[in-house]
C-alpha positions in Angstrom: 108.3 96.8 64.9 110.7 99.3 63.8 112.1 100.1 60.7 115.0 102.5 59.9 118.4 102.7 59.9 119.8 101.4 63.5 123.2 100.4 65.1 123.5 98.9 68.3 125.4 97.6 71.0 125.3 94.7 73.1 126.5 92.7 76.3 126.0 89.4 77.4 125.0 88.6 81.1 126.3 85.7 83.0 123.1 84.0 82.6 123.7 84.0 78.6 120.9 86.6 78.0 122.2 89.4 75.5 120.8 92.6 76.3 120.9 95.2 73.2 120.5 98.9 72.8 119.6 99.8 69.3 120.0 103.7 68.5 119.8 105.7 65.2 122.5 105.4 62.9 125.8 107.4 64.7 124.3 107.6 67.9 125.2 104.5 69.4 127.4 105.6 72.3 124.3 107.5 73.4 122.7 104.1 74.6 125.6 103.2 76.7 123.6 104.2 79.8 120.7 102.3 79.0 122.6 99.3 78.1 124.7 99.5 81.4 121.4 99.9 83.3 119.5 97.4 81.7 122.5 94.9 82.6 122.6 96.1 85.9 118.8 96.2 86.5 118.4 92.4 85.1 121.1 90.8 87.0 119.8 92.5 89.9 116.2 91.1 89.6 117.5 87.6 88.6 119.4 87.4 92.0 116.7 89.0 93.7 113.9 87.0 92.9 116.0 83.7 92.3 114.2 83.2 89.0 116.2 83.8 85.5 115.2 86.1 82.9 112.6 83.9 80.7 113.9 85.2 77.8 116.8 84.7 75.6 117.7 88.5 74.7 116.4 92.1 75.9 116.0 94.3 72.9 115.7 98.1 74.1 115.2 100.9 71.0 115.9 104.4 71.5 113.7 106.7 69.8 114.2 110.6 69.9 111.0 111.9 68.7 108.6 109.0 70.3 105.9 110.9 72.5 104.9 107.8 74.4 107.5 107.8 77.6 107.2 103.8 78.0 105.9 100.5 76.0 107.0 97.6 77.8 106.0 94.3 76.4 107.8 91.1 75.0 106.8 91.7 71.3 
């Protein structure tokens, strides 16, 4: 769970999946690269494995002061 003031940018894939990147307020354009990479990666894996992404959305959060380098889970 994330609590705070965040902005987001989003993009929808052809498969209908919505990818969003949340950033601290005022820093939304700093998430543009992450969003572009997430969309390209999802599209690549859907085509490579010939399996659609199983969720309706992908939410990514940018935290500038988080000490953990990665945390991947569905919720």
